[in-house]
PyMOL CGO cylinders between C-alpha atoms (Angstrom):
from pymol import cmd
from pymol.cgo import CYLINDER

trace = [
    CYLINDER, 0.00, 0.00, 0.00, 1.24, 3.48, -0.81, 0.3, 1, 1, 1, 1, 1, 1,
    CYLINDER, 1.24, 3.48, -0.81, 0.06, 7.06, -0.60, 0.3, 1, 1, 1, 1, 1, 1,
    CYLINDER, 0.06, 7.06, -0.60, 0.44, 9.25, -3.66, 0.3, 1, 1, 1, 1, 1, 1,
    CYLINDER, 0.44, 9.25, -3.66, 0.40, 12.88, -2.53, 0.3, 1, 1, 1, 1, 1, 1,
    CYLINDER, 0.40, 12.88, -2.53, -0.12, 16.00, -4.64, 0.3, 1, 1, 1, 1, 1, 1,
    CYLINDER, -0.12, 16.00, -4.64, 0.27, 18.96, -2.31, 0.3, 1, 1, 1, 1, 1, 1,
    CYLINDER, 0.27, 18.96, -2.31, -0.05, 22.70, -2.73, 0.3, 1, 1, 1, 1, 1, 1,
    CYLINDER, -0.05, 22.70, -2.73, -1.98, 22.74, -6.00, 0.3, 1, 1, 1, 1, 1, 1,
    CYLINDER, -1.98, 22.74, -6.00, -2.90, 26.41, -6.36, 0.3, 1, 1, 1, 1, 1, 1,
    CYLINDER, -2.90, 26.41, -6.36, -5.72, 27.76, -8.50, 0.3, 1, 1, 1, 1, 1, 1,
    CYLINDER, -5.72, 27.76, -8.50, -7.63, 30.95, -9.13, 0.3, 1, 1, 1, 1, 1, 1,
    CYLINDER, -7.63, 30.95, -9.13, -11.33, 30.08, -8.95, 0.3, 1, 1, 1, 1, 1, 1,
    CYLINDER, -11.33, 30.08, -8.95, -14.78, 31.49, -8.23, 0.3, 1, 1, 1, 1, 1, 1,
    CYLINDER, -14.78, 31.49, -8.23, -16.39, 29.74, -5.26, 0.3, 1, 1, 1, 1, 1, 1,
    CYLINDER, -16.39, 29.74, -5.26, -18.45, 31.24, -2.48, 0.3, 1, 1, 1, 1, 1, 1,
    CYLINDER, -18.45, 31.24, -2.48, -21.86, 32.30, -1.24, 0.3, 1, 1, 1, 1, 1, 1,
    CYLINDER, -21.86, 32.30, -1.24, -21.21, 36.01, -1.62, 0.3, 1, 1, 1, 1, 1, 1,
    CYLINDER, -21.21, 36.01, -1.62, -21.84, 37.66, -5.00, 0.3, 1, 1, 1, 1, 1, 1,
    CYLINDER, -21.84, 37.66, -5.00, -18.42, 39.36, -5.07, 0.3, 1, 1, 1, 1, 1, 1,
    CYLINDER, -18.42, 39.36, -5.07, -16.64, 36.00, -4.63, 0.3, 1, 1, 1, 1, 1, 1,
    CYLINDER, -16.64, 36.00, -4.63, -18.13, 34.83, -7.89, 0.3, 1, 1, 1, 1, 1, 1,
    CYLINDER, -18.13, 34.83, -7.89, -16.95, 38.00, -9.66, 0.3, 1, 1, 1, 1, 1, 1,
    CYLINDER, -16.95, 38.00, -9.66, -13.58, 38.71, -8.04, 0.3, 1, 1, 1, 1, 1, 1,
    CYLINDER, -13.58, 38.71, -8.04, -12.53, 35.12, -7.38, 0.3, 1, 1, 1, 1, 1, 1,
    CYLINDER, -12.53, 35.12, -7.38, -9.96, 33.92, -4.90, 0.3, 1, 1, 1, 1, 1, 1,
    CYLINDER, -9.96, 33.92, -4.90, -6.93, 31.68, -4.56, 0.3, 1, 1, 1, 1, 1, 1,
    CYLINDER, -6.93, 31.68, -4.56, -7.60, 28.06, -3.60, 0.3, 1, 1, 1, 1, 1, 1,
    CYLINDER, -7.60, 28.06, -3.60, -5.02, 25.53, -2.46, 0.3, 1, 1, 1, 1, 1, 1,
    CYLINDER, -5.02, 25.53, -2.46, -5.71, 21.80, -2.79, 0.3, 1, 1, 1, 1, 1, 1,
    CYLINDER, -5.71, 21.80, -2.79, -3.90, 18.86, -1.21, 0.3, 1, 1, 1, 1, 1, 1,
    CYLINDER, -3.90, 18.86, -1.21, -4.78, 15.36, -2.41, 0.3, 1, 1, 1, 1, 1, 1,
    CYLINDER, -4.78, 15.36, -2.41, -3.68, 12.03, -0.92, 0.3, 1, 1, 1, 1, 1, 1,
    CYLINDER, -3.68, 12.03, -0.92, -4.55, 8.80, -2.74, 0.3, 1, 1, 1, 1, 1, 1,
    CYLINDER, -4.55, 8.80, -2.74, -4.00, 5.34, -1.26, 0.3, 1, 1, 1, 1, 1, 1,
    CYLINDER, -4.00, 5.34, -1.26, -3.61, 2.37, -3.54, 0.3, 1, 1, 1, 1, 1, 1,
    CYLINDER, -3.61, 2.37, -3.54, -1.62, -0.78, -4.05, 0.3, 1, 1, 1, 1, 1, 1,
    CYLINDER, -1.62, -0.78, -4.05, 1.53, 0.17, -5.98, 0.3, 1, 1, 1, 1, 1, 1,
    CYLINDER, 1.53, 0.17, -5.98, 3.28, -3.19, -5.76, 0.3, 1, 1, 1, 1, 1, 1,
    CYLINDER, 3.28, -3.19, -5.76, 3.00, -3.86, -9.51, 0.3, 1, 1, 1, 1, 1, 1,
    CYLINDER, 3.00, -3.86, -9.51, 4.43, -0.42, -10.40, 0.3, 1, 1, 1, 1, 1, 1,
    CYLINDER, 4.43, -0.42, -10.40, 7.23, -0.90, -7.86, 0.3, 1, 1, 1, 1, 1, 1,
    CYLINDER, 7.23, -0.90, -7.86, 8.36, -3.92, -9.86, 0.3, 1, 1, 1, 1, 1, 1,
    CYLINDER, 8.36, -3.92, -9.86, 7.51, -2.86, -13.43, 0.3, 1, 1, 1, 1, 1, 1,
    CYLINDER, 7.51, -2.86, -13.43, 8.58, 0.80, -13.41, 0.3, 1, 1, 1, 1, 1, 1,
    CYLINDER, 8.58, 0.80, -13.41, 5.60, 1.39, -15.74, 0.3, 1, 1, 1, 1, 1, 1,
    CYLINDER, 5.60, 1.39, -15.74, 3.29, 4.39, -15.38, 0.3, 1, 1, 1, 1, 1, 1,
    CYLINDER, 3.29, 4.39, -15.38, 0.36, 2.26, -16.55, 0.3, 1, 1, 1, 1, 1, 1,
    CYLINDER, 0.36, 2.26, -16.55, 0.67, 0.24, -13.33, 0.3, 1, 1, 1, 1, 1, 1,
    CYLINDER, 0.67, 0.24, -13.33, 0.02, 3.14, -10.97, 0.3, 1, 1, 1, 1, 1, 1,
    CYLINDER, 0.02, 3.14, -10.97, -2.12, 6.24, -10.51, 0.3, 1, 1, 1, 1, 1, 1,
    CYLINDER, -2.12, 6.24, -10.51, -0.88, 8.97, -12.84, 0.3, 1, 1, 1, 1, 1, 1,
    CYLINDER, -0.88, 8.97, -12.84, -0.55, 12.03, -10.62, 0.3, 1, 1, 1, 1, 1, 1,
    CYLINDER, -0.55, 12.03, -10.62, -0.35, 14.37, -13.65, 0.3, 1, 1, 1, 1, 1, 1,
    CYLINDER, -0.35, 14.37, -13.65, -3.75, 13.13, -14.76, 0.3, 1, 1, 1, 1, 1, 1,
    CYLINDER, -3.75, 13.13, -14.76, -5.08, 13.44, -11.19, 0.3, 1, 1, 1, 1, 1, 1,
    CYLINDER, -5.08, 13.44, -11.19, -3.88, 17.07, -11.17, 0.3, 1, 1, 1, 1, 1, 1,
    CYLINDER, -3.88, 17.07, -11.17, -5.77, 17.75, -14.40, 0.3, 1, 1, 1, 1, 1, 1,
    CYLINDER, -5.77, 17.75, -14.40, -8.95, 16.32, -12.86, 0.3, 1, 1, 1, 1, 1, 1,
    CYLINDER, -8.95, 16.32, -12.86, -8.58, 18.60, -9.83, 0.3, 1, 1, 1, 1, 1, 1,
    CYLINDER, -8.58, 18.60, -9.83, -7.96, 21.58, -12.14, 0.3, 1, 1, 1, 1, 1, 1,
    CYLINDER, -7.96, 21.58, -12.14, -11.02, 20.80, -14.26, 0.3, 1, 1, 1, 1, 1, 1,
    CYLINDER, -11.02, 20.80, -14.26, -13.33, 20.39, -11.27, 0.3, 1, 1, 1, 1, 1, 1,
    CYLINDER, -13.33, 20.39, -11.27, -12.11, 23.44, -9.35, 0.3, 1, 1, 1, 1, 1, 1,
    CYLINDER, -12.11, 23.44, -9.35, -12.79, 25.64, -12.37, 0.3, 1, 1, 1, 1, 1, 1,
    CYLINDER, -12.79, 25.64, -12.37, -16.54, 24.92, -12.02, 0.3, 1, 1, 1, 1, 1, 1,
    CYLINDER, -16.54, 24.92, -12.02, -18.01, 27.59, -9.68, 0.3, 1, 1, 1, 1, 1, 1,
    CYLINDER, -18.01, 27.59, -9.68, -19.71, 26.36, -6.49, 0.3, 1, 1, 1, 1, 1, 1,
    CYLINDER, -19.71, 26.36, -6.49, -21.05, 28.00, -3.37, 0.3, 1, 1, 1, 1, 1, 1,
    CYLINDER, -21.05, 28.00, -3.37, -19.44, 25.56, -0.94, 0.3, 1, 1, 1, 1, 1, 1,
    CYLINDER, -19.44, 25.56, -0.94, -15.96, 24.07, -0.60, 0.3, 1, 1, 1, 1, 1, 1,
    CYLINDER, -15.96, 24.07, -0.60, -17.68, 20.83, 0.44, 0.3, 1, 1, 1, 1, 1, 1,
    CYLINDER, -17.68, 20.83, 0.44, -19.34, 20.64, -2.97, 0.3, 1, 1, 1, 1, 1, 1,
    CYLINDER, -19.34, 20.64, -2.97, -16.09, 21.32, -4.82, 0.3, 1, 1, 1, 1, 1, 1,
    CYLINDER, -16.09, 21.32, -4.82, -14.35, 18.62, -2.77, 0.3, 1, 1, 1, 1, 1, 1,
    CYLINDER, -14.35, 18.62, -2.77, -17.05, 16.02, -3.42, 0.3, 1, 1, 1, 1, 1, 1,
    CYLINDER, -17.05, 16.02, -3.42, -16.92, 16.64, -7.17, 0.3, 1, 1, 1, 1, 1, 1,
    CYLINDER, -16.92, 16.64, -7.17, -13.15, 16.23, -7.16, 0.3, 1, 1, 1, 1, 1, 1,
    CYLINDER, -13.15, 16.23, -7.16, -13.21, 13.01, -5.15, 0.3, 1, 1, 1, 1, 1, 1,
    CYLINDER, -13.21, 13.01, -5.15, -15.99, 11.50, -7.29, 0.3, 1, 1, 1, 1, 1, 1,
    CYLINDER, -15.99, 11.50, -7.29, -14.14, 12.36, -10.52, 0.3, 1, 1, 1, 1, 1, 1,
    CYLINDER, -14.14, 12.36, -10.52, -10.86, 10.96, -9.17, 0.3, 1, 1, 1, 1, 1, 1,
    CYLINDER, -10.86, 10.96, -9.17, -12.49, 7.69, -8.11, 0.3, 1, 1, 1, 1, 1, 1,
    CYLINDER, -12.49, 7.69, -8.11, -14.33, 7.34, -11.41, 0.3, 1, 1, 1, 1, 1, 1,
    CYLINDER, -14.33, 7.34, -11.41, -11.06, 7.71, -13.32, 0.3, 1, 1, 1, 1, 1, 1,
    CYLINDER, -11.06, 7.71, -13.32, -8.89, 5.65, -10.93, 0.3, 1, 1, 1, 1, 1, 1,
    CYLINDER, -8.89, 5.65, -10.93, -10.94, 2.73, -9.61, 0.3, 1, 1, 1, 1, 1, 1,
    CYLINDER, -10.94, 2.73, -9.61, -7.79, 1.21, -8.05, 0.3, 1, 1, 1, 1, 1, 1,
    CYLINDER, -7.79, 1.21, -8.05, -7.76, 3.90, -5.36, 0.3, 1, 1, 1, 1, 1, 1,
    CYLINDER, -7.76, 3.90, -5.36, -8.74, 2.45, -2.00, 0.3, 1, 1, 1, 1, 1, 1,
    CYLINDER, -8.74, 2.45, -2.00, -9.06, 5.69, -0.06, 0.3, 1, 1, 1, 1, 1, 1,
    CYLINDER, -9.06, 5.69, -0.06, -8.52, 9.40, -0.53, 0.3, 1, 1, 1, 1, 1, 1,
    CYLINDER, -8.52, 9.40, -0.53, -8.10, 12.54, 1.51, 0.3, 1, 1, 1, 1, 1, 1,
    CYLINDER, -8.10, 12.54, 1.51, -8.69, 15.95, -0.01, 0.3, 1, 1, 1, 1, 1, 1,
    CYLINDER, -8.69, 15.95, -0.01, -8.20, 19.38, 1.53, 0.3, 1, 1, 1, 1, 1, 1,
    CYLINDER, -8.20, 19.38, 1.53, -9.59, 22.44, -0.24, 0.3, 1, 1, 1, 1, 1, 1,
    CYLINDER, -9.59, 22.44, -0.24, -8.54, 25.79, 1.25, 0.3, 1, 1, 1, 1, 1, 1,
    CYLINDER, -8.54, 25.79, 1.25, -9.75, 29.29, 0.35, 0.3, 1, 1, 1, 1, 1, 1,
    CYLINDER, -9.75, 29.29, 0.35, -7.17, 31.96, 1.09, 0.3, 1, 1, 1, 1, 1, 1,
    CYLINDER, -7.17, 31.96, 1.09, -8.14, 35.32, 2.56, 0.3, 1, 1, 1, 1, 1, 1,
    CYLINDER, -8.14, 35.32, 2.56, -11.77, 34.32, 3.21, 0.3, 1, 1, 1, 1, 1, 1,
    CYLINDER, -11.77, 34.32, 3.21, -14.43, 37.03, 3.36, 0.3, 1, 1, 1, 1, 1, 1,
    CYLINDER, -14.43, 37.03, 3.36, -15.08, 36.94, 7.09, 0.3, 1, 1, 1, 1, 1, 1,
    CYLINDER, -15.08, 36.94, 7.09, -15.44, 39.76, 9.55, 0.3, 1, 1, 1, 1, 1, 1,
    CYLINDER, -15.44, 39.76, 9.55, -11.86, 39.37, 10.76, 0.3, 1, 1, 1, 1, 1, 1,
    CYLINDER, -11.86, 39.37, 10.76, -8.46, 38.18, 9.68, 0.3, 1, 1, 1, 1, 1, 1,
    CYLINDER, -8.46, 38.18, 9.68, -7.72, 34.59, 8.67, 0.3, 1, 1, 1, 1, 1, 1,
    CYLINDER, -7.72, 34.59, 8.67, -5.12, 33.21, 6.31, 0.3, 1, 1, 1, 1, 1, 1,
    CYLINDER, -5.12, 33.21, 6.31, -7.53, 30.60, 5.00, 0.3, 1, 1, 1, 1, 1, 1,
    CYLINDER, -7.53, 30.60, 5.00, -10.55, 28.41, 5.62, 0.3, 1, 1, 1, 1, 1, 1,
    CYLINDER, -10.55, 28.41, 5.62, -10.59, 24.81, 4.49, 0.3, 1, 1, 1, 1, 1, 1,
    CYLINDER, -10.59, 24.81, 4.49, -12.59, 21.63, 4.27, 0.3, 1, 1, 1, 1, 1, 1,
    CYLINDER, -12.59, 21.63, 4.27, -10.99, 18.20, 4.43, 0.3, 1, 1, 1, 1, 1, 1,
    CYLINDER, -10.99, 18.20, 4.43, -12.90, 15.22, 3.02, 0.3, 1, 1, 1, 1, 1, 1,
    CYLINDER, -12.90, 15.22, 3.02, -11.78, 11.68, 3.78, 0.3, 1, 1, 1, 1, 1, 1,
    CYLINDER, -11.78, 11.68, 3.78, -13.18, 8.86, 1.66, 0.3, 1, 1, 1, 1, 1, 1,
    CYLINDER, -13.18, 8.86, 1.66, -12.83, 5.12, 2.09, 0.3, 1, 1, 1, 1, 1, 1,
    CYLINDER, -12.83, 5.12, 2.09, -13.89, 3.44, -1.14, 0.3, 1, 1, 1, 1, 1, 1,
    CYLINDER, -13.89, 3.44, -1.14, -15.09, 0.13, 0.32, 0.3, 1, 1, 1, 1, 1, 1,
    CYLINDER, -15.09, 0.13, 0.32, -18.50, 0.82, -1.22, 0.3, 1, 1, 1, 1, 1, 1,
    CYLINDER, -18.50, 0.82, -1.22, -19.06, 1.43, -4.92, 0.3, 1, 1, 1, 1, 1, 1,
    CYLINDER, -19.06, 1.43, -4.92, -19.30, 5.16, -5.58, 0.3, 1, 1, 1, 1, 1, 1,
    CYLINDER, -19.30, 5.16, -5.58, -22.82, 4.81, -7.01, 0.3, 1, 1, 1, 1, 1, 1,
    CYLINDER, -22.82, 4.81, -7.01, -24.10, 3.42, -3.66, 0.3, 1, 1, 1, 1, 1, 1,
    CYLINDER, -24.10, 3.42, -3.66, -23.44, 6.72, -1.88, 0.3, 1, 1, 1, 1, 1, 1,
]
cmd.load_cgo(trace, "trace")
């Protein structure tokens, strides 16, 4: 078992409940951790035998570009798309952070972390 980590993916996107967030946008930082069996790739040295992190990055990029009100919704879309593309993944952890959130005070970021164990087929959820 191994964890493939893609950390600090940074995007400009338009998520939020406030009108100005959808116009001005914000910076979002995503960390993704994917657990799967990499034993075959460890022996073969073949990209086809593991989860392609470049392709996983492109999935995150595609999904984060779709505006949403909630970080939870963005995170769920990303995890569902990742699992649909990489059925070999056994579990995943995803953190989506919004920098400089529009709150009545000072905070570097707000974030949501989703943890998914894929024991059940994705369609059963």
